[in-house]
VEXDREN-2710 file (C-alpha; in Angstrom, 1 decimal):
% VEXDREN-2710
k/r/px/py/pz
1/UNK/-15.9/-52.8/-10.7
2/UNK/-16.3/-50.8/-14.0
3/UNK/-15.1/-47.2/-14.0
4/UNK/-15.9/-44.3/-16.2
5/UNK/-13.1/-42.0/-17.5
6/UNK/-13.7/-38.3/-17.1
7/UNK/-11.6/-35.8/-19.1
8/UNK/-11.1/-32.5/-17.3
9/UNK/-8.9/-29.9/-18.9
10/UNK/-6.2/-32.2/-20.0
11/UNK/-6.3/-34.2/-16.8
12/UNK/-7.5/-37.8/-17.4
13/UNK/-9.2/-38.8/-14.1
14/UNK/-10.5/-42.3/-13.4
15/UNK/-13.4/-42.1/-10.9
16/UNK/-15.7/-44.6/-9.4
17/UNK/-19.2/-44.3/-11.0
18/UNK/-21.8/-43.6/-8.4
19/UNK/-25.3/-44.1/-9.8
20/UNK/-28.8/-43.2/-8.8
21/UNK/-30.2/-46.5/-9.9
22/UNK/-28.8/-49.8/-11.1
23/UNK/-27.6/-53.1/-9.7
24/UNK/-24.3/-54.7/-9.2
25/UNK/-23.8/-58.2/-10.5
26/UNK/-20.6/-60.1/-9.8
27/UNK/-18.9/-56.8/-8.9
28/UNK/-19.9/-55.2/-12.2
29/UNK/-22.5/-52.6/-13.0
30/UNK/-25.4/-53.8/-15.0
31/UNK/-25.5/-50.9/-17.5
32/UNK/-28.9/-51.9/-18.8
33/UNK/-30.5/-50.8/-15.6
34/UNK/-28.6/-47.4/-15.2
35/UNK/-30.4/-44.1/-15.4
36/UNK/-29.6/-41.8/-18.3
37/UNK/-27.8/-39.5/-15.8
38/UNK/-25.3/-40.4/-13.2
39/UNK/-23.2/-38.5/-10.6
40/UNK/-19.4/-38.8/-10.8
41/UNK/-16.6/-37.2/-8.9
42/UNK/-18.9/-36.8/-5.9
43/UNK/-16.8/-35.5/-2.9
44/UNK/-13.7/-35.4/-5.0
45/UNK/-11.0/-32.8/-4.0
46/UNK/-8.4/-31.3/-6.2
47/UNK/-5.3/-29.8/-4.4
48/UNK/-4.2/-26.5/-5.9
49/UNK/-1.3/-25.8/-3.6
50/UNK/-0.1/-22.3/-2.4
51/UNK/-0.7/-18.9/-4.0
52/UNK/2.0/-16.2/-4.3
53/UNK/2.0/-14.1/-1.0
54/UNK/0.7/-10.6/-1.2
55/UNK/2.5/-7.8/0.7
56/UNK/1.5/-4.1/1.3
57/UNK/3.7/-3.0/-1.7
58/UNK/1.3/-5.1/-3.9
59/UNK/-1.7/-3.3/-2.6
60/UNK/-0.3/0.2/-2.5
61/UNK/2.5/0.3/-5.2
62/UNK/5.0/1.4/-2.6
63/UNK/8.0/2.1/-4.8
64/UNK/9.8/5.0/-6.3
65/UNK/12.8/7.2/-5.4
66/UNK/10.9/8.8/-2.4
67/UNK/10.1/5.6/-0.6
68/UNK/12.6/3.9/1.6
69/UNK/12.5/1.3/4.3
70/UNK/14.3/1.9/7.6
71/UNK/16.1/-0.5/9.9
72/UNK/12.8/-1.8/11.2
73/UNK/11.4/-2.4/7.7
74/UNK/8.9/0.5/8.0
75/UNK/8.1/2.4/4.9
76/UNK/9.1/6.1/4.9
77/UNK/8.9/9.1/2.6
78/UNK/12.4/10.5/2.7
79/UNK/14.0/13.0/0.4
80/UNK/16.3/16.1/0.2
81/UNK/16.0/19.1/-2.0
82/UNK/19.0/20.5/-3.9
83/UNK/21.0/23.2/-2.1
84/UNK/20.1/26.7/-3.0
85/UNK/22.3/29.8/-2.4
86/UNK/21.6/33.3/-1.2
87/UNK/23.9/36.2/-0.5
88/UNK/24.4/38.5/2.4
89/UNK/26.3/41.8/1.9
90/UNK/27.7/43.6/4.9
91/UNK/26.8/47.3/5.1
92/UNK/29.5/49.8/4.0
93/UNK/29.3/51.7/7.3
94/UNK/28.4/51.2/10.9
95/UNK/24.8/51.7/11.7
96/UNK/23.5/50.7/8.2
97/UNK/21.4/47.6/7.5
98/UNK/22.8/44.7/5.7
99/UNK/21.4/43.6/2.3
100/UNK/20.8/40.2/0.8
101/UNK/19.8/38.6/-2.5
102/UNK/17.4/35.6/-2.6
103/UNK/15.5/33.8/-5.3
104/UNK/12.5/31.9/-4.0
105/UNK/13.0/28.1/-4.0
106/UNK/10.6/25.7/-5.6
107/UNK/11.2/22.0/-5.4
108/UNK/9.2/19.8/-7.8
109/UNK/7.4/16.8/-6.2
110/UNK/5.2/15.7/-9.1
111/UNK/6.5/12.2/-9.1
112/UNK/5.6/11.8/-5.4
113/UNK/2.1/13.1/-6.1
114/UNK/1.6/10.7/-8.9
115/UNK/2.8/7.7/-6.9
116/UNK/0.4/8.4/-4.0
117/UNK/-2.5/9.0/-6.4
118/UNK/-1.9/5.4/-7.6
119/UNK/-1.6/4.1/-4.0
120/UNK/-4.6/5.9/-2.6
121/UNK/-5.0/9.4/-1.2
122/UNK/-6.0/8.1/2.3
123/UNK/-2.6/6.5/2.8
124/UNK/-0.8/9.4/4.4
125/UNK/-3.5/11.6/5.7
126/UNK/-2.2/11.4/9.3
127/UNK/1.6/12.1/9.6
128/UNK/2.0/12.9/13.3
129/UNK/5.7/11.9/13.1
130/UNK/6.5/13.9/10.1
131/UNK/9.7/16.0/10.2
132/UNK/10.7/18.8/7.9
133/UNK/14.4/19.6/7.9
134/UNK/16.0/22.9/7.0
135/UNK/19.8/22.8/6.6
136/UNK/21.8/26.0/6.4
137/UNK/25.5/26.4/5.7
138/UNK/26.6/29.9/6.5
139/UNK/29.7/31.7/5.3
140/UNK/28.8/34.7/7.5
141/UNK/31.2/34.9/10.5
142/UNK/28.4/36.1/12.8
143/UNK/25.0/35.1/14.1
144/UNK/21.9/36.2/12.2
145/UNK/18.2/35.1/12.2
146/UNK/15.8/34.7/9.3
147/UNK/12.1/34.5/8.7
148/UNK/10.6/32.6/5.7
149/UNK/7.3/31.1/4.5
150/UNK/7.1/27.4/3.7
151/UNK/4.4/26.6/1.1
152/UNK/3.0/23.7/-0.8
153/UNK/1.1/23.8/-4.1
154/UNK/-0.6/21.4/-6.6
155/UNK/-0.7/22.8/-10.1
156/UNK/-1.3/26.5/-9.8
157/UNK/-3.3/26.1/-6.6
158/UNK/-1.7/26.8/-3.2
159/UNK/-2.3/24.1/-0.6
160/UNK/-0.6/24.9/2.8
161/UNK/1.4/27.8/4.2
162/UNK/3.6/27.9/7.3
163/UNK/5.4/30.9/8.7
164/UNK/8.9/30.3/10.1
165/UNK/10.0/33.1/12.5
166/UNK/13.3/34.1/13.9
167/UNK/15.3/31.0/13.1
168/UNK/18.9/31.6/14.4
169/UNK/21.9/30.7/12.2
170/UNK/25.5/30.5/13.2
171/UNK/28.7/30.4/11.2
172/UNK/29.1/26.9/9.6
173/UNK/26.3/24.4/9.6
174/UNK/22.9/24.8/11.4
175/UNK/20.1/22.2/11.2
176/UNK/16.5/22.8/12.0
177/UNK/13.7/20.2/12.5
178/UNK/10.1/21.3/12.2
179/UNK/7.6/19.0/13.7
180/UNK/4.4/18.8/15.9
181/UNK/6.0/18.2/19.2
182/UNK/9.6/19.3/19.7
183/UNK/11.3/22.4/20.9
184/UNK/14.8/23.0/22.1
185/UNK/18.2/21.7/20.9
186/UNK/19.2/18.0/20.7
187/UNK/22.4/16.7/19.2
188/UNK/23.1/20.1/17.8
189/UNK/19.8/20.2/16.0
190/UNK/17.3/23.0/16.7
191/UNK/13.7/21.6/17.0
192/UNK/10.8/24.0/16.4
193/UNK/7.2/23.1/16.9
194/UNK/5.0/24.1/14.0
195/UNK/1.2/23.8/14.2
196/UNK/-0.4/21.5/11.7
197/UNK/2.9/20.6/10.0
198/UNK/1.6/17.0/9.9
199/UNK/-0.8/18.1/7.2
200/UNK/1.8/19.4/4.8
201/UNK/1.6/16.3/2.7
202/UNK/-2.2/16.0/2.8
203/UNK/-3.1/16.2/0.0
204/UNK/0.1/15.2/-1.6
205/UNK/1.6/18.4/-3.3
206/UNK/3.6/18.5/-6.4
207/UNK/5.8/21.5/-5.3
208/UNK/7.5/22.6/-2.1
209/UNK/8.4/26.3/-1.9
210/UNK/10.4/28.6/0.4
211/UNK/9.4/32.3/-0.1
212/UNK/9.6/35.7/1.7
213/UNK/13.0/35.2/3.2
214/UNK/14.1/38.0/5.5
215/UNK/17.5/38.2/7.3
216/UNK/18.1/40.0/10.5
217/UNK/21.4/40.9/12.3
218/UNK/22.0/43.2/15.3
219/UNK/24.7/45.9/15.3
220/UNK/27.0/43.8/17.6
221/UNK/27.1/41.0/15.0
222/UNK/27.3/43.4/12.1
223/UNK/30.5/44.8/13.6
224/UNK/32.1/41.3/13.0
225/UNK/31.7/41.6/9.2
226/UNK/34.0/43.2/6.7
227/UNK/32.3/46.4/5.4
228/UNK/30.8/45.9/1.9
229/UNK/31.8/42.2/1.7
230/UNK/29.4/39.7/0.2
231/UNK/29.0/36.4/2.1
232/UNK/27.4/33.2/0.7
233/UNK/24.8/31.2/2.6
234/UNK/23.3/28.0/1.2
235/UNK/20.3/26.0/2.3
236/UNK/18.3/22.9/1.6
237/UNK/15.2/21.2/2.9
238/UNK/14.3/17.6/3.7
239/UNK/11.3/15.5/4.4
240/UNK/11.2/12.3/6.6
241/UNK/8.2/10.5/7.9
242/UNK/7.0/7.0/8.4
243/UNK/3.9/5.9/6.4
244/UNK/1.0/4.9/8.6
245/UNK/-2.5/3.5/8.3
246/UNK/-5.3/6.0/8.8
247/UNK/-8.7/5.5/10.3
248/UNK/-10.2/5.2/6.8
249/UNK/-7.4/3.5/4.8
250/UNK/-8.7/1.1/2.1
251/UNK/-6.9/-1.9/0.6
252/UNK/-8.2/-3.7/-2.4
253/UNK/-6.6/-6.3/-4.7
254/UNK/-7.5/-9.2/-7.0
255/UNK/-5.3/-12.3/-7.3
256/UNK/-5.8/-15.0/-10.0
257/UNK/-6.0/-18.5/-8.7
258/UNK/-4.0/-20.8/-11.0
259/UNK/-5.1/-24.4/-11.3
260/UNK/-5.0/-27.1/-14.0
261/UNK/-8.7/-28.1/-14.0
262/UNK/-11.3/-26.9/-16.5
263/UNK/-14.7/-27.1/-14.8
264/UNK/-16.6/-25.9/-17.8
265/UNK/-18.7/-29.1/-17.6
266/UNK/-22.3/-30.0/-17.7
267/UNK/-24.2/-30.5/-14.5
268/UNK/-21.8/-29.0/-11.9
269/UNK/-24.0/-27.5/-9.1
270/UNK/-21.5/-26.5/-6.5
271/UNK/-17.8/-25.9/-6.0
272/UNK/-16.0/-25.3/-2.7
273/UNK/-12.6/-23.6/-2.4
274/UNK/-10.8/-24.0/0.9
275/UNK/-7.6/-22.3/2.0
276/UNK/-5.5/-21.4/5.0
277/UNK/-4.6/-17.7/5.2
278/UNK/-1.9/-16.2/7.4
279/UNK/-2.3/-12.4/7.8
280/UNK/0.3/-10.1/9.3
281/UNK/-1.6/-6.9/8.2
282/UNK/-3.5/-5.3/11.1
283/UNK/-6.7/-5.2/9.1
284/UNK/-9.4/-7.9/8.7
285/UNK/-10.1/-8.8/5.0
286/UNK/-13.2/-9.9/3.3
287/UNK/-12.6/-12.5/0.6
288/UNK/-14.6/-13.0/-2.5
289/UNK/-14.0/-15.5/-5.2
290/UNK/-15.3/-14.7/-8.7
291/UNK/-15.7/-17.2/-11.5
292/UNK/-14.3/-16.4/-15.0
293/UNK/-15.4/-17.5/-18.4
294/UNK/-13.0/-18.6/-21.2
295/UNK/-12.3/-14.9/-22.1
296/UNK/-11.3/-14.0/-18.5
297/UNK/-14.5/-12.1/-17.8
298/UNK/-16.4/-12.3/-14.5
299/UNK/-19.5/-14.5/-14.7
300/UNK/-22.0/-12.3/-12.9
301/UNK/-24.7/-14.9/-12.1
302/UNK/-22.3/-17.2/-10.1
303/UNK/-22.3/-16.2/-6.4
304/UNK/-19.4/-16.8/-4.1
305/UNK/-19.8/-16.7/-0.3
306/UNK/-17.1/-16.8/2.4
307/UNK/-17.9/-18.4/5.7
308/UNK/-15.8/-15.9/7.9
309/UNK/-13.5/-12.9/7.3
310/UNK/-9.8/-13.2/7.3
311/UNK/-8.7/-12.1/10.8
312/UNK/-6.3/-9.2/11.3
313/UNK/-2.8/-10.0/12.6
314/UNK/0.6/-8.4/13.2
315/UNK/4.2/-9.2/12.2
316/UNK/4.9/-10.5/15.7
317/UNK/1.6/-12.4/16.0
318/UNK/0.2/-13.2/12.5
319/UNK/-3.4/-14.5/12.5
320/UNK/-4.4/-17.8/10.8
321/UNK/-7.8/-18.3/9.3
322/UNK/-9.3/-21.3/7.5
323/UNK/-11.4/-19.8/4.8
324/UNK/-14.1/-21.7/2.8
325/UNK/-15.7/-20.2/-0.3
326/UNK/-18.7/-21.8/-1.9
327/UNK/-19.6/-21.1/-5.5
328/UNK/-23.2/-21.8/-6.6
329/UNK/-25.7/-20.7/-9.3
330/UNK/-29.3/-21.2/-10.2
331/UNK/-28.4/-23.5/-13.0
332/UNK/-25.4/-25.4/-14.1
333/UNK/-22.1/-24.1/-12.6
334/UNK/-19.7/-23.7/-15.5
335/UNK/-16.4/-21.7/-15.4
336/UNK/-12.9/-21.7/-16.8
337/UNK/-11.0/-19.8/-14.1
338/UNK/-11.2/-18.2/-10.6
339/UNK/-10.0/-14.9/-9.1
340/UNK/-9.7/-14.0/-5.5
341/UNK/-10.7/-10.5/-4.5
342/UNK/-9.6/-9.1/-1.2
343/UNK/-10.8/-6.0/0.6
344/UNK/-10.1/-4.3/3.9
345/UNK/-11.1/-1.1/5.6
346/UNK/-9.2/0.5/8.4
347/UNK/-10.5/1.9/11.7
348/UNK/-9.6/4.2/14.5
349/UNK/-7.7/1.5/16.5
350/UNK/-5.3/0.9/13.6
351/UNK/-4.7/4.6/12.8
352/UNK/-1.0/5.5/13.3
353/UNK/0.3/1.9/12.8
354/UNK/3.3/2.0/10.6
355/UNK/3.3/0.4/7.2
356/UNK/6.0/-2.3/7.1
357/UNK/7.5/-4.4/4.2
358/UNK/6.9/-7.6/6.1
359/UNK/3.1/-7.1/6.4
360/UNK/1.3/-9.4/4.1
361/UNK/-1.0/-12.3/3.4
362/UNK/0.0/-15.9/2.7
363/UNK/-2.4/-18.4/1.1
364/UNK/-1.6/-22.1/1.7
365/UNK/-3.1/-25.5/1.1
366/UNK/-5.8/-24.5/-1.4
367/UNK/-8.2/-27.3/-2.3
368/UNK/-11.1/-27.2/-4.7
369/UNK/-13.8/-29.8/-4.0
370/UNK/-17.0/-30.9/-5.7
371/UNK/-19.2/-32.0/-2.8
372/UNK/-22.2/-32.9/-5.0
373/UNK/-20.2/-34.3/-7.9
374/UNK/-20.9/-33.7/-11.6
375/UNK/-24.1/-34.8/-13.3
376/UNK/-23.1/-36.6/-16.5
377/UNK/-25.4/-37.7/-19.2
378/UNK/-24.7/-41.3/-20.3
379/UNK/-25.2/-42.6/-23.8
380/UNK/-26.4/-46.1/-23.1
381/UNK/-27.5/-47.0/-26.6
END
């Protein structure tokens, strides 16, 4: 049987010639009776292999000094401010008020703001587990209380303001946790419920401030101080919260598909890309394959359709989906490259699910097939 040799992007492929007309004589094609056009590579498949896995950090750029992973692999925003001092001076005589000196604290968070601008503002809109820590080291040998105002700002614009009232401080170390739910003392930490504290990072500020500090001490405690002596008190703040999906989180990413075939040939009508996708992200993805020309630009008149979406999964129970993408056009289908575009939109059922470093997509067993073959013009002269 005679064969025709087809050269495709450096790959020399010998394929059986399938003809629309012609006769076979003694196991050979009678080329005198062939049409001027013939179909080759009909039904041929080209294995591509596996693509590089994609994880949440690829979609959301989850890196930087403020982002850590905990023992479960969950992503968290966690940082501490520098310690700042203020001074309490005992009154010189019984019955007089104490005095104090305090410079308002401002902690810059511009790097955090820039990072989340890249990742997407919807990422941390719901932080129901957020905890703001206030950590006080007191050199005052008595108990006092203080009021303060916790503020956030972006540029010169104030964003959020929270009043902190009558927080008690003892000699030595005192830790406070401000959150949505807790009150009372646990493990020597004082928990205080603050309304709407979960919104302190939405939108992401570039500065955290502590203003309007006021210190109070009753006469019984004042009697424990040395008249006129200055005592130092230092404080710092911390933020700790897991990152979670919201009801309207959006994930988008494009991934090049590397293969060694050049299908910029005459007469290609259809190409089919098949792959197996394993998804441990709790969002369903739509997949679109775009064809590229020799300059890497998307060819707009080539349409790509997926048969079904990529099913949502979890780390404990990842979902597997067999995806088929068909590329067609009104004329000849000619392209030099392919890129896979993935898109997912969250929903209310997913809101609150933690972002985890193990959540991702794996693409295996990619195969490109030419179901209708390639129409090749033959020079029979």
